[in-house]
C-alpha positions as CSV (number, residue, x, y, z in Angstrom):
1,X,131.8,86.8,115.3
2,X,129.8,84.0,114.7
3,X,132.1,81.6,113.6
4,X,133.8,81.7,116.8
5,X,130.8,81.6,119.2
6,X,129.9,78.2,117.4
7,X,133.0,77.1,118.1
8,X,133.0,77.8,121.2
9,X,129.4,76.5,121.8
10,X,130.9,72.8,119.7
11,X,133.6,72.6,121.9
12,X,132.1,73.3,125.2
13,X,129.2,70.6,124.5
14,X,132.2,68.4,123.3
15,X,134.1,69.0,127.0
16,X,130.6,68.6,128.9
17,X,129.8,65.5,126.6
18,X,133.1,64.0,127.4
19,X,132.5,64.9,131.1
20,X,129.9,62.4,131.3
21,X,131.6,59.5,129.0
22,X,134.3,59.7,131.8
23,X,131.3,59.8,134.5
24,X,130.2,56.6,132.5
25,X,133.5,55.1,131.9
26,X,134.2,54.9,135.3
27,X,131.2,53.0,136.4
28,X,131.6,51.0,133.9
29,X,135.4,50.0,135.3
30,X,134.2,49.5,138.5
31,X,130.9,47.5,137.6
32,X,133.1,45.2,135.4
33,X,135.9,44.6,138.2
34,X,138.7,46.2,136.3
35,X,139.0,48.3,139.8
36,X,138.4,47.3,143.2
37,X,134.9,47.7,145.2
38,X,134.9,47.1,148.7
39,X,138.2,48.1,150.0
40,X,137.2,50.0,152.4
41,X,134.4,48.3,153.7
42,X,134.8,46.8,157.4
43,X,137.2,50.2,158.5
44,X,135.0,52.6,159.8
45,X,137.4,55.5,160.7
46,X,138.3,55.6,156.9
47,X,134.4,55.2,155.6
48,X,133.9,58.0,157.6
49,X,137.2,59.9,156.6
50,X,135.7,59.3,152.8
51,X,132.6,59.7,153.1
52,X,132.7,62.9,155.1
53,X,135.9,64.6,152.1
54,X,132.4,63.2,149.6
55,X,129.9,65.0,151.0
56,X,132.3,68.2,152.4
57,X,133.0,68.5,148.6
58,X,129.8,68.1,147.5
59,X,127.8,70.6,149.8
60,X,130.6,72.8,149.1
61,X,131.6,72.9,145.8
62,X,128.0,73.1,144.2
63,X,127.2,76.5,145.2
64,X,130.4,77.6,144.9
65,X,131.0,76.4,141.0
66,X,127.6,77.9,140.3
67,X,127.5,81.3,141.8
68,X,131.8,82.3,141.2
69,X,130.7,81.6,137.4
70,X,128.0,84.4,138.1
71,X,129.9,86.8,139.7
72,X,133.3,86.0,136.9
73,X,130.2,87.1,134.4
74,X,128.8,90.1,136.0
75,X,132.1,91.2,137.4
76,X,134.5,90.3,134.6
77,X,133.1,89.1,131.5
78,X,130.9,90.8,130.0
79,X,133.1,94.3,130.2
80,X,135.9,92.6,128.1
81,X,135.5,93.4,124.3
82,X,134.0,90.3,122.4
83,X,136.4,87.9,121.4
84,X,138.6,88.7,124.6
85,X,135.2,87.8,126.4
86,X,134.5,84.1,124.7
87,X,137.9,83.2,125.5
88,X,137.4,83.9,129.2
89,X,133.4,82.2,128.9
90,X,135.2,79.3,128.2
91,X,138.1,79.1,130.4
92,X,135.2,79.7,133.0
93,X,132.7,77.0,132.0
94,X,135.7,74.7,132.0
95,X,136.2,75.8,135.6
96,X,133.0,75.3,136.6
97,X,132.3,71.7,135.3
98,X,136.0,71.2,136.7
99,X,134.6,71.7,139.8
100,X,131.5,69.7,139.8
101,X,133.2,66.7,138.2
102,X,136.0,66.4,140.5
103,X,134.1,65.8,143.3
104,X,132.1,63.3,141.1
105,X,134.2,61.2,140.4
106,X,136.3,60.9,143.6
107,X,132.1,60.4,145.1
108,X,131.4,57.9,142.8
109,X,134.5,56.8,143.8
110,X,133.7,55.8,147.7
111,X,130.4,54.3,147.1
112,X,132.2,51.3,145.4
113,X,135.4,51.7,147.8
114,X,132.7,51.5,150.8
115,X,129.9,49.9,149.5
116,X,127.6,52.9,150.6
117,X,125.2,55.2,149.7
118,X,126.8,58.3,150.7
119,X,128.7,58.5,148.1
120,X,126.6,58.2,145.3
121,X,124.3,60.4,146.5
122,X,126.6,62.9,146.6
123,X,127.8,62.1,142.8
124,X,124.2,61.9,142.1
125,X,124.0,66.0,143.3
126,X,126.8,66.8,141.5
127,X,125.7,65.3,138.1
128,X,122.4,67.3,138.8
129,X,124.1,70.4,139.5
130,X,126.5,69.8,136.3
131,X,123.0,69.6,133.8
132,X,122.5,73.3,135.2
133,X,126.0,74.0,133.5
134,X,124.8,71.9,129.7
135,X,126.4,74.9,127.1
136,X,123.6,76.3,124.9
137,X,123.5,79.0,122.5
138,X,120.8,80.7,124.6
139,X,123.0,80.4,127.0
140,X,125.6,81.9,125.9
141,X,123.8,85.1,124.0
142,X,121.8,85.5,127.4
143,X,125.0,85.1,129.8
144,X,127.0,87.2,127.7
145,X,124.5,89.9,127.1
146,X,124.6,89.1,123.0
147,X,120.7,89.5,122.2
148,X,120.6,92.7,124.3
149,X,123.2,94.6,121.7
150,X,122.1,92.6,118.9
151,X,118.8,94.8,119.7
152,X,120.2,98.2,120.2
153,X,121.8,97.7,116.9
154,X,118.5,97.2,114.9
155,X,117.6,99.8,116.4
């Protein structure tokens, strides 16, 4: 079982690093003028719509992604046998990261399209929230209550 846990951790860490690399790639593409900047500058209505959508996505999906994962762990994943729980844990971790990554990419694009800091601030909030999702061995063992089970086996 230790082998599956290590494989899951490597996979989740790779996905997390890939998500951050995607963010950095998008920034690099905008900064090197591969992707156009300032397309919506001067169009007040479109700026307002994009910024409002970005704010709503950020403010809505940050608590949803973090709370949804917690609820799925307590009500669903912890009740499963360990091999199935690991698969479900991976799926829910990917959903949580996706719920934070997609609006972060959108808000970064909004920032570069409108050249207004609102999109950058929302993207920053989403990226900070993604730091609460960094996969680690201790976190996985704690969230799946594996430490408690190992302690019970030793007694």
